[in-house]
mmCIF file of the N, C-alpha and C atoms, coordinates in Angstrom:
data_MODEL
# 
_entry.id   MODEL 
# 
loop_
_atom_site.group_PDB 
_atom_site.id 
_atom_site.type_symbol 
_atom_site.label_atom_id 
_atom_site.label_alt_id 
_atom_site.label_comp_id 
_atom_site.label_asym_id 
_atom_site.label_entity_id 
_atom_site.label_seq_id 
_atom_site.pdbx_PDB_ins_code 
_atom_site.Cartn_x 
_atom_site.Cartn_y 
_atom_site.Cartn_z 
_atom_site.occupancy 
_atom_site.B_iso_or_equiv 
_atom_site.pdbx_formal_charge 
_atom_site.auth_seq_id 
_atom_site.auth_comp_id 
_atom_site.auth_asym_id 
_atom_site.auth_atom_id 
_atom_site.pdbx_PDB_model_num 
ATOM 1   N N  . MET A 1 1  ? -7.284  0.266   11.506  1.00 0.00 ? 1  MET A N  1 
ATOM 2   C CA . MET A 1 1  ? -7.924  1.124   10.539  1.00 0.00 ? 1  MET A CA 1 
ATOM 3   C C  . MET A 1 1  ? -8.951  0.286   9.771   1.00 0.00 ? 1  MET A C  1 
ATOM 4   N N  . SER A 1 2  ? -10.140 0.780   9.659   1.00 0.00 ? 2  SER A N  1 
ATOM 5   C CA . SER A 1 2  ? -11.180 0.042   8.946   1.00 0.00 ? 2  SER A CA 1 
ATOM 6   C C  . SER A 1 2  ? -11.266 0.521   7.508   1.00 0.00 ? 2  SER A C  1 
ATOM 7   N N  . THR A 1 3  ? -11.968 -0.250  6.680   1.00 0.00 ? 3  THR A N  1 
ATOM 8   C CA . THR A 1 3  ? -12.092 0.107   5.263   1.00 0.00 ? 3  THR A CA 1 
ATOM 9   C C  . THR A 1 3  ? -12.858 1.400   5.082   1.00 0.00 ? 3  THR A C  1 
ATOM 10  N N  . GLN A 1 4  ? -13.694 1.792   6.032   1.00 0.00 ? 4  GLN A N  1 
ATOM 11  C CA . GLN A 1 4  ? -14.441 3.030   5.913   1.00 0.00 ? 4  GLN A CA 1 
ATOM 12  C C  . GLN A 1 4  ? -13.523 4.244   6.021   1.00 0.00 ? 4  GLN A C  1 
ATOM 13  N N  . GLN A 1 5  ? -12.384 4.101   6.655   1.00 0.00 ? 5  GLN A N  1 
ATOM 14  C CA . GLN A 1 5  ? -11.442 5.198   6.803   1.00 0.00 ? 5  GLN A CA 1 
ATOM 15  C C  . GLN A 1 5  ? -10.442 5.262   5.646   1.00 0.00 ? 5  GLN A C  1 
ATOM 16  N N  . ILE A 1 6  ? -10.378 4.220   4.835   1.00 0.00 ? 6  ILE A N  1 
ATOM 17  C CA . ILE A 1 6  ? -9.450  4.159   3.717   1.00 0.00 ? 6  ILE A CA 1 
ATOM 18  C C  . ILE A 1 6  ? -10.215 4.484   2.440   1.00 0.00 ? 6  ILE A C  1 
ATOM 19  N N  . ASP A 1 7  ? -9.724  5.479   1.686   1.00 0.00 ? 7  ASP A N  1 
ATOM 20  C CA . ASP A 1 7  ? -10.414 5.811   0.434   1.00 0.00 ? 7  ASP A CA 1 
ATOM 21  C C  . ASP A 1 7  ? -10.187 4.704   -0.597  1.00 0.00 ? 7  ASP A C  1 
ATOM 22  N N  . SER A 1 8  ? -10.996 4.696   -1.625  1.00 0.00 ? 8  SER A N  1 
ATOM 23  C CA . SER A 1 8  ? -10.982 3.596   -2.593  1.00 0.00 ? 8  SER A CA 1 
ATOM 24  C C  . SER A 1 8  ? -9.653  3.500   -3.348  1.00 0.00 ? 8  SER A C  1 
ATOM 25  N N  . THR A 1 9  ? -9.014  4.629   -3.619  1.00 0.00 ? 9  THR A N  1 
ATOM 26  C CA . THR A 1 9  ? -7.733  4.602   -4.329  1.00 0.00 ? 9  THR A CA 1 
ATOM 27  C C  . THR A 1 9  ? -6.663  3.934   -3.469  1.00 0.00 ? 9  THR A C  1 
ATOM 28  N N  . THR A 1 10 ? -6.609  4.321   -2.214  1.00 0.00 ? 10 THR A N  1 
ATOM 29  C CA . THR A 1 10 ? -5.637  3.714   -1.298  1.00 0.00 ? 10 THR A CA 1 
ATOM 30  C C  . THR A 1 10 ? -5.918  2.231   -1.134  1.00 0.00 ? 10 THR A C  1 
ATOM 31  N N  . LEU A 1 11 ? -7.179  1.877   -1.029  1.00 0.00 ? 11 LEU A N  1 
ATOM 32  C CA . LEU A 1 11 ? -7.555  0.475   -0.889  1.00 0.00 ? 11 LEU A CA 1 
ATOM 33  C C  . LEU A 1 11 ? -7.109  -0.326  -2.108  1.00 0.00 ? 11 LEU A C  1 
ATOM 34  N N  . ASP A 1 12 ? -7.287  0.222   -3.291  1.00 0.00 ? 12 ASP A N  1 
ATOM 35  C CA . ASP A 1 12 ? -6.847  -0.465  -4.509  1.00 0.00 ? 12 ASP A CA 1 
ATOM 36  C C  . ASP A 1 12 ? -5.345  -0.714  -4.477  1.00 0.00 ? 12 ASP A C  1 
ATOM 37  N N  . PHE A 1 13 ? -4.580  0.308   -4.086  1.00 0.00 ? 13 PHE A N  1 
ATOM 38  C CA . PHE A 1 13 ? -3.132  0.141   -4.009  1.00 0.00 ? 13 PHE A CA 1 
ATOM 39  C C  . PHE A 1 13 ? -2.746  -0.846  -2.909  1.00 0.00 ? 13 PHE A C  1 
ATOM 40  N N  . LEU A 1 14 ? -3.432  -0.811  -1.783  1.00 0.00 ? 14 LEU A N  1 
ATOM 41  C CA . LEU A 1 14 ? -3.145  -1.744  -0.695  1.00 0.00 ? 14 LEU A CA 1 
ATOM 42  C C  . LEU A 1 14 ? -3.374  -3.181  -1.148  1.00 0.00 ? 14 LEU A C  1 
ATOM 43  N N  . LEU A 1 15 ? -4.453  -3.402  -1.860  1.00 0.00 ? 15 LEU A N  1 
ATOM 44  C CA . LEU A 1 15 ? -4.740  -4.751  -2.345  1.00 0.00 ? 15 LEU A CA 1 
ATOM 45  C C  . LEU A 1 15 ? -3.675  -5.218  -3.330  1.00 0.00 ? 15 LEU A C  1 
ATOM 46  N N  . LYS A 1 16 ? -3.150  -4.317  -4.151  1.00 0.00 ? 16 LYS A N  1 
ATOM 47  C CA . LYS A 1 16 ? -2.058  -4.672  -5.060  1.00 0.00 ? 16 LYS A CA 1 
ATOM 48  C C  . LYS A 1 16 ? -0.797  -5.015  -4.271  1.00 0.00 ? 16 LYS A C  1 
ATOM 49  N N  . LEU A 1 17 ? -0.532  -4.233  -3.228  1.00 0.00 ? 17 LEU A N  1 
ATOM 50  C CA . LEU A 1 17 ? 0.673   -4.461  -2.424  1.00 0.00 ? 17 LEU A CA 1 
ATOM 51  C C  . LEU A 1 17 ? 0.564   -5.684  -1.526  1.00 0.00 ? 17 LEU A C  1 
ATOM 52  N N  . ARG A 1 18 ? -0.605  -6.237  -1.379  1.00 0.00 ? 18 ARG A N  1 
ATOM 53  C CA . ARG A 1 18 ? -0.780  -7.435  -0.555  1.00 0.00 ? 18 ARG A CA 1 
ATOM 54  C C  . ARG A 1 18 ? -0.017  -8.628  -1.110  1.00 0.00 ? 18 ARG A C  1 
ATOM 55  N N  . ARG A 1 19 ? 0.350   -8.568  -2.382  1.00 0.00 ? 19 ARG A N  1 
ATOM 56  C CA . ARG A 1 19 ? 1.129   -9.668  -2.967  1.00 0.00 ? 19 ARG A CA 1 
ATOM 57  C C  . ARG A 1 19 ? 2.519   -9.734  -2.343  1.00 0.00 ? 19 ARG A C  1 
ATOM 58  N N  . ALA A 1 20 ? 2.986   -8.629  -1.802  1.00 0.00 ? 20 ALA A N  1 
ATOM 59  C CA . ALA A 1 20 ? 4.309   -8.586  -1.172  1.00 0.00 ? 20 ALA A CA 1 
ATOM 60  C C  . ALA A 1 20 ? 4.241   -9.254  0.199   1.00 0.00 ? 20 ALA A C  1 
ATOM 61  N N  . LYS A 1 21 ? 5.117   -10.210 0.408   1.00 0.00 ? 21 LYS A N  1 
ATOM 62  C CA . LYS A 1 21 ? 5.157   -10.920 1.689   1.00 0.00 ? 21 LYS A CA 1 
ATOM 63  C C  . LYS A 1 21 ? 6.366   -10.519 2.531   1.00 0.00 ? 21 LYS A C  1 
ATOM 64  N N  . GLN A 1 22 ? 7.307   -9.789  1.916   1.00 0.00 ? 22 GLN A N  1 
ATOM 65  C CA . GLN A 1 22 ? 8.501   -9.331  2.614   1.00 0.00 ? 22 GLN A CA 1 
ATOM 66  C C  . GLN A 1 22 ? 8.706   -7.855  2.333   1.00 0.00 ? 22 GLN A C  1 
ATOM 67  N N  . LEU A 1 23 ? 9.421   -7.186  3.214   1.00 0.00 ? 23 LEU A N  1 
ATOM 68  C CA . LEU A 1 23 ? 9.633   -5.743  3.064   1.00 0.00 ? 23 LEU A CA 1 
ATOM 69  C C  . LEU A 1 23 ? 10.415  -5.394  1.799   1.00 0.00 ? 23 LEU A C  1 
ATOM 70  N N  . ASP A 1 24 ? 11.375  -6.233  1.406   1.00 0.00 ? 24 ASP A N  1 
ATOM 71  C CA . ASP A 1 24 ? 12.139  -5.968  0.187   1.00 0.00 ? 24 ASP A CA 1 
ATOM 72  C C  . ASP A 1 24 ? 11.223  -5.965  -1.032  1.00 0.00 ? 24 ASP A C  1 
ATOM 73  N N  . THR A 1 25 ? 10.344  -6.949  -1.101  1.00 0.00 ? 25 THR A N  1 
ATOM 74  C CA . THR A 1 25 ? 9.402   -7.035  -2.209  1.00 0.00 ? 25 THR A CA 1 
ATOM 75  C C  . THR A 1 25 ? 8.434   -5.866  -2.174  1.00 0.00 ? 25 THR A C  1 
ATOM 76  N N  . LEU A 1 26 ? 8.003   -5.488  -0.994  1.00 0.00 ? 26 LEU A N  1 
ATOM 77  C CA . LEU A 1 26 ? 7.095   -4.359  -0.841  1.00 0.00 ? 26 LEU A CA 1 
ATOM 78  C C  . LEU A 1 26 ? 7.732   -3.081  -1.391  1.00 0.00 ? 26 LEU A C  1 
ATOM 79  N N  . GLU A 1 27 ? 8.988   -2.877  -1.095  1.00 0.00 ? 27 GLU A N  1 
ATOM 80  C CA . GLU A 1 27 ? 9.681   -1.679  -1.572  1.00 0.00 ? 27 GLU A CA 1 
ATOM 81  C C  . GLU A 1 27 ? 9.766   -1.663  -3.104  1.00 0.00 ? 27 GLU A C  1 
ATOM 82  N N  . ILE A 1 28 ? 10.088  -2.795  -3.698  1.00 0.00 ? 28 ILE A N  1 
ATOM 83  C CA . ILE A 1 28 ? 10.184  -2.891  -5.159  1.00 0.00 ? 28 ILE A CA 1 
ATOM 84  C C  . ILE A 1 28 ? 8.830   -2.627  -5.803  1.00 0.00 ? 28 ILE A C  1 
ATOM 85  N N  . MET A 1 29 ? 7.784   -3.232  -5.251  1.00 0.00 ? 29 MET A N  1 
ATOM 86  C CA . MET A 1 29 ? 6.439   -3.060  -5.806  1.00 0.00 ? 29 MET A CA 1 
ATOM 87  C C  . MET A 1 29 ? 5.969   -1.613  -5.651  1.00 0.00 ? 29 MET A C  1 
ATOM 88  N N  . THR A 1 30 ? 6.294   -0.992  -4.535  1.00 0.00 ? 30 THR A N  1 
ATOM 89  C CA . THR A 1 30 ? 5.889   0.391   -4.294  1.00 0.00 ? 30 THR A CA 1 
ATOM 90  C C  . THR A 1 30 ? 6.575   1.328   -5.280  1.00 0.00 ? 30 THR A C  1 
ATOM 91  N N  . GLU A 1 31 ? 7.856   1.112   -5.517  1.00 0.00 ? 31 GLU A N  1 
ATOM 92  C CA . GLU A 1 31 ? 8.582   1.944   -6.475  1.00 0.00 ? 31 GLU A CA 1 
ATOM 93  C C  . GLU A 1 31 ? 7.985   1.807   -7.878  1.00 0.00 ? 31 GLU A C  1 
ATOM 94  N N  . ALA A 1 32 ? 7.585   0.602   -8.242  1.00 0.00 ? 32 ALA A N  1 
ATOM 95  C CA . ALA A 1 32 ? 6.970   0.385   -9.552  1.00 0.00 ? 32 ALA A CA 1 
ATOM 96  C C  . ALA A 1 32 ? 5.632   1.115   -9.652  1.00 0.00 ? 32 ALA A C  1 
ATOM 97  N N  . LEU A 1 33 ? 4.846   1.079   -8.585  1.00 0.00 ? 33 LEU A N  1 
ATOM 98  C CA . LEU A 1 33 ? 3.564   1.793   -8.576  1.00 0.00 ? 33 LEU A CA 1 
ATOM 99  C C  . LEU A 1 33 ? 3.780   3.303   -8.671  1.00 0.00 ? 33 LEU A C  1 
ATOM 100 N N  . GLU A 1 34 ? 4.795   3.800   -7.975  1.00 0.00 ? 34 GLU A N  1 
ATOM 101 C CA . GLU A 1 34 ? 5.079   5.240   -8.015  1.00 0.00 ? 34 GLU A CA 1 
ATOM 102 C C  . GLU A 1 34 ? 5.467   5.700   -9.419  1.00 0.00 ? 34 GLU A C  1 
ATOM 103 N N  . ARG A 1 35 ? 6.198   4.849   -10.148 1.00 0.00 ? 35 ARG A N  1 
ATOM 104 C CA . ARG A 1 35 ? 6.555   5.197   -11.527 1.00 0.00 ? 35 ARG A CA 1 
ATOM 105 C C  . ARG A 1 35 ? 5.338   5.134   -12.444 1.00 0.00 ? 35 ARG A C  1 
ATOM 106 N N  . LYS A 1 36 ? 4.466   4.177   -12.211 1.00 0.00 ? 36 LYS A N  1 
ATOM 107 C CA . LYS A 1 36 ? 3.297   3.980   -13.075 1.00 0.00 ? 36 LYS A CA 1 
ATOM 108 C C  . LYS A 1 36 ? 2.216   5.038   -12.840 1.00 0.00 ? 36 LYS A C  1 
ATOM 109 N N  . TYR A 1 37 ? 2.090   5.520   -11.603 1.00 0.00 ? 37 TYR A N  1 
ATOM 110 C CA . TYR A 1 37 ? 1.054   6.491   -11.235 1.00 0.00 ? 37 TYR A CA 1 
ATOM 111 C C  . TYR A 1 37 ? 1.702   7.767   -10.682 1.00 0.00 ? 37 TYR A C  1 
ATOM 112 N N  . PRO A 1 38 ? 2.103   8.696   -11.563 1.00 0.00 ? 38 PRO A N  1 
ATOM 113 C CA . PRO A 1 38 ? 2.852   9.871   -11.120 1.00 0.00 ? 38 PRO A CA 1 
ATOM 114 C C  . PRO A 1 38 ? 2.011   11.017  -10.526 1.00 0.00 ? 38 PRO A C  1 
ATOM 115 N N  . LEU A 1 39 ? 0.691   10.943  -10.591 1.00 0.00 ? 39 LEU A N  1 
ATOM 116 C CA . LEU A 1 39 ? -0.132  12.027  -10.038 1.00 0.00 ? 39 LEU A CA 1 
ATOM 117 C C  . LEU A 1 39 ? 0.075   12.152  -8.527  1.00 0.00 ? 39 LEU A C  1 
ATOM 118 N N  . ALA A 1 40 ? 0.059   13.373  -8.031  1.00 0.00 ? 40 ALA A N  1 
ATOM 119 C CA . ALA A 1 40 ? 0.282   13.622  -6.604  1.00 0.00 ? 40 ALA A CA 1 
ATOM 120 C C  . ALA A 1 40 ? -0.737  12.897  -5.735  1.00 0.00 ? 40 ALA A C  1 
ATOM 121 N N  . SER A 1 41 ? -1.994  12.870  -6.171  1.00 0.00 ? 41 SER A N  1 
ATOM 122 C CA . SER A 1 41 ? -3.027  12.192  -5.374  1.00 0.00 ? 41 SER A CA 1 
ATOM 123 C C  . SER A 1 41 ? -2.756  10.690  -5.302  1.00 0.00 ? 41 SER A C  1 
ATOM 124 N N  . ASP A 1 42 ? -2.298  10.118  -6.410  1.00 0.00 ? 42 ASP A N  1 
ATOM 125 C CA . ASP A 1 42 ? -1.957  8.698   -6.405  1.00 0.00 ? 42 ASP A CA 1 
ATOM 126 C C  . ASP A 1 42 ? -0.723  8.438   -5.549  1.00 0.00 ? 42 ASP A C  1 
ATOM 127 N N  . GLN A 1 43 ? 0.241   9.354   -5.599  1.00 0.00 ? 43 GLN A N  1 
ATOM 128 C CA . GLN A 1 43 ? 1.459   9.197   -4.805  1.00 0.00 ? 43 GLN A CA 1 
ATOM 129 C C  . GLN A 1 43 ? 1.129   9.152   -3.310  1.00 0.00 ? 43 GLN A C  1 
ATOM 130 N N  . GLY A 1 44 ? 0.206   9.998   -2.882  1.00 0.00 ? 44 GLY A N  1 
ATOM 131 C CA . GLY A 1 44 ? -0.215  9.995   -1.481  1.00 0.00 ? 44 GLY A CA 1 
ATOM 132 C C  . GLY A 1 44 ? -0.906  8.706   -1.106  1.00 0.00 ? 44 GLY A C  1 
ATOM 133 N N  . ALA A 1 45 ? -1.752  8.214   -1.991  1.00 0.00 ? 45 ALA A N  1 
ATOM 134 C CA . ALA A 1 45 ? -2.457  6.954   -1.734  1.00 0.00 ? 45 ALA A CA 1 
ATOM 135 C C  . ALA A 1 45 ? -1.483  5.783   -1.696  1.00 0.00 ? 45 ALA A C  1 
ATOM 136 N N  . ILE A 1 46 ? -0.490  5.802   -2.572  1.00 0.00 ? 46 ILE A N  1 
ATOM 137 C CA . ILE A 1 46 ? 0.520   4.742   -2.589  1.00 0.00 ? 46 ILE A CA 1 
ATOM 138 C C  . ILE A 1 46 ? 1.326   4.769   -1.294  1.00 0.00 ? 46 ILE A C  1 
ATOM 139 N N  . ALA A 1 47 ? 1.691   5.958   -0.841  1.00 0.00 ? 47 ALA A N  1 
ATOM 140 C CA . ALA A 1 47 ? 2.459   6.081   0.405   1.00 0.00 ? 47 ALA A CA 1 
ATOM 141 C C  . ALA A 1 47 ? 1.674   5.534   1.595   1.00 0.00 ? 47 ALA A C  1 
ATOM 142 N N  . LEU A 1 48 ? 0.392   5.864   1.668   1.00 0.00 ? 48 LEU A N  1 
ATOM 143 C CA . LEU A 1 48 ? -0.436  5.356   2.761   1.00 0.00 ? 48 LEU A CA 1 
ATOM 144 C C  . LEU A 1 48 ? -0.594  3.844   2.668   1.00 0.00 ? 48 LEU A C  1 
ATOM 145 N N  . ALA A 1 49 ? -0.795  3.329   1.458   1.00 0.00 ? 49 ALA A N  1 
ATOM 146 C CA . ALA A 1 49 ? -0.925  1.879   1.271   1.00 0.00 ? 49 ALA A CA 1 
ATOM 147 C C  . ALA A 1 49 ? 0.364   1.179   1.680   1.00 0.00 ? 49 ALA A C  1 
ATOM 148 N N  . TRP A 1 50 ? 1.514   1.798   1.379   1.00 0.00 ? 50 TRP A N  1 
ATOM 149 C CA . TRP A 1 50 ? 2.797   1.222   1.770   1.00 0.00 ? 50 TRP A CA 1 
ATOM 150 C C  . TRP A 1 50 ? 2.911   1.128   3.292   1.00 0.00 ? 50 TRP A C  1 
ATOM 151 N N  . VAL A 1 51 ? 2.542   2.204   3.968   1.00 0.00 ? 51 VAL A N  1 
ATOM 152 C CA . VAL A 1 51 ? 2.610   2.225   5.433   1.00 0.00 ? 51 VAL A CA 1 
ATOM 153 C C  . VAL A 1 51 ? 1.714   1.130   6.015   1.00 0.00 ? 51 VAL A C  1 
ATOM 154 N N  . LEU A 1 52 ? 0.506   1.012   5.489   1.00 0.00 ? 52 LEU A N  1 
ATOM 155 C CA . LEU A 1 52 ? -0.427  0.004   5.989   1.00 0.00 ? 52 LEU A CA 1 
ATOM 156 C C  . LEU A 1 52 ? 0.095   -1.404  5.739   1.00 0.00 ? 52 LEU A C  1 
ATOM 157 N N  . ARG A 1 53 ? 0.620   -1.649  4.543   1.00 0.00 ? 53 ARG A N  1 
ATOM 158 C CA . ARG A 1 53 ? 1.120   -2.985  4.224   1.00 0.00 ? 53 ARG A CA 1 
ATOM 159 C C  . ARG A 1 53 ? 2.370   -3.304  5.029   1.00 0.00 ? 53 ARG A C  1 
ATOM 160 N N  . GLU A 1 54 ? 3.240   -2.322  5.237   1.00 0.00 ? 54 GLU A N  1 
ATOM 161 C CA . GLU A 1 54 ? 4.431   -2.545  6.055   1.00 0.00 ? 54 GLU A CA 1 
ATOM 162 C C  . GLU A 1 54 ? 4.016   -2.959  7.468   1.00 0.00 ? 54 GLU A C  1 
ATOM 163 N N  . LYS A 1 55 ? 3.023   -2.288  8.002   1.00 0.00 ? 55 LYS A N  1 
ATOM 164 C CA . LYS A 1 55 ? 2.522   -2.622  9.340   1.00 0.00 ? 55 LYS A CA 1 
ATOM 165 C C  . LYS A 1 55 ? 1.948   -4.036  9.362   1.00 0.00 ? 55 LYS A C  1 
ATOM 166 N N  . GLU A 1 56 ? 1.224   -4.398  8.307   1.00 0.00 ? 56 GLU A N  1 
ATOM 167 C CA . GLU A 1 56 ? 0.664   -5.755  8.225   1.00 0.00 ? 56 GLU A CA 1 
ATOM 168 C C  . GLU A 1 56 ? 1.764   -6.808  8.214   1.00 0.00 ? 56 GLU A C  1 
ATOM 169 N N  . ILE A 1 57 ? 2.812   -6.556  7.431   1.00 0.00 ? 57 ILE A N  1 
ATOM 170 C CA . ILE A 1 57 ? 3.907   -7.530  7.345   1.00 0.00 ? 57 ILE A CA 1 
ATOM 171 C C  . ILE A 1 57 ? 4.612   -7.665  8.696   1.00 0.00 ? 57 ILE A C  1 
ATOM 172 N N  . LYS A 1 58 ? 4.869   -6.541  9.355   1.00 0.00 ? 58 LYS A N  1 
ATOM 173 C CA . LYS A 1 58 ? 5.586   -6.574  10.640  1.00 0.00 ? 58 LYS A CA 1 
ATOM 174 C C  . LYS A 1 58 ? 4.765   -7.199  11.755  1.00 0.00 ? 58 LYS A C  1 
ATOM 175 N N  . THR A 1 59 ? 3.451   -6.934  11.771  1.00 0.00 ? 59 THR A N  1 
ATOM 176 C CA . THR A 1 59 ? 2.622   -7.435  12.870  1.00 0.00 ? 59 THR A CA 1 
ATOM 177 C C  . THR A 1 59 ? 1.906   -8.735  12.549  1.00 0.00 ? 59 THR A C  1 
ATOM 178 N N  . GLY A 1 60 ? 1.761   -9.034  11.271  1.00 0.00 ? 60 GLY A N  1 
ATOM 179 C CA . GLY A 1 60 ? 1.060   -10.245 10.874  1.00 0.00 ? 60 GLY A CA 1 
ATOM 180 C C  . GLY A 1 60 ? -0.451  -10.116 10.966  1.00 0.00 ? 60 GLY A C  1 
ATOM 181 N N  . THR A 1 61 ? -0.951  -8.891  11.075  1.00 0.00 ? 61 THR A N  1 
ATOM 182 C CA . THR A 1 61 ? -2.406  -8.670  11.146  1.00 0.00 ? 61 THR A CA 1 
ATOM 183 C C  . THR A 1 61 ? -2.856  -7.777  9.992   1.00 0.00 ? 61 THR A C  1 
ATOM 184 N N  . SER A 1 62 ? -4.113  -7.903  9.636   1.00 0.00 ? 62 SER A N  1 
ATOM 185 C CA . SER A 1 62 ? -4.682  -7.143  8.530   1.00 0.00 ? 62 SER A CA 1 
ATOM 186 C C  . SER A 1 62 ? -5.043  -5.722  8.960   1.00 0.00 ? 62 SER A C  1 
ATOM 187 N N  . SER A 1 63 ? -4.867  -4.757  8.039   1.00 0.00 ? 63 SER A N  1 
ATOM 188 C CA . SER A 1 63 ? -5.251  -3.375  8.295   1.00 0.00 ? 63 SER A CA 1 
ATOM 189 C C  . SER A 1 63 ? -6.735  -3.161  8.097   1.00 0.00 ? 63 SER A C  1 
ATOM 190 N N  . ILE A 1 64 ? -7.337  -4.009  7.303   1.00 0.00 ? 64 ILE A N  1 
ATOM 191 C CA . ILE A 1 64 ? -8.754  -3.834  6.988   1.00 0.00 ? 64 ILE A CA 1 
ATOM 192 C C  . ILE A 1 64 ? -9.561  -5.034  7.417   1.00 0.00 ? 64 ILE A C  1 
# 
């Protein structure tokens, strides 16, 4: 997935989640973001960023 396909909100959340190096940390950080940003549009962007970061951690390659 290239950056042109990722909207700016999702990209912002993905960059925040990049600090997570393990899936456990990713889950904790994602839950914190979900509490901080309760809007439905933000929740969708957080979910997509989580999926992308999980894939990055498992494969060791960048999504963007």
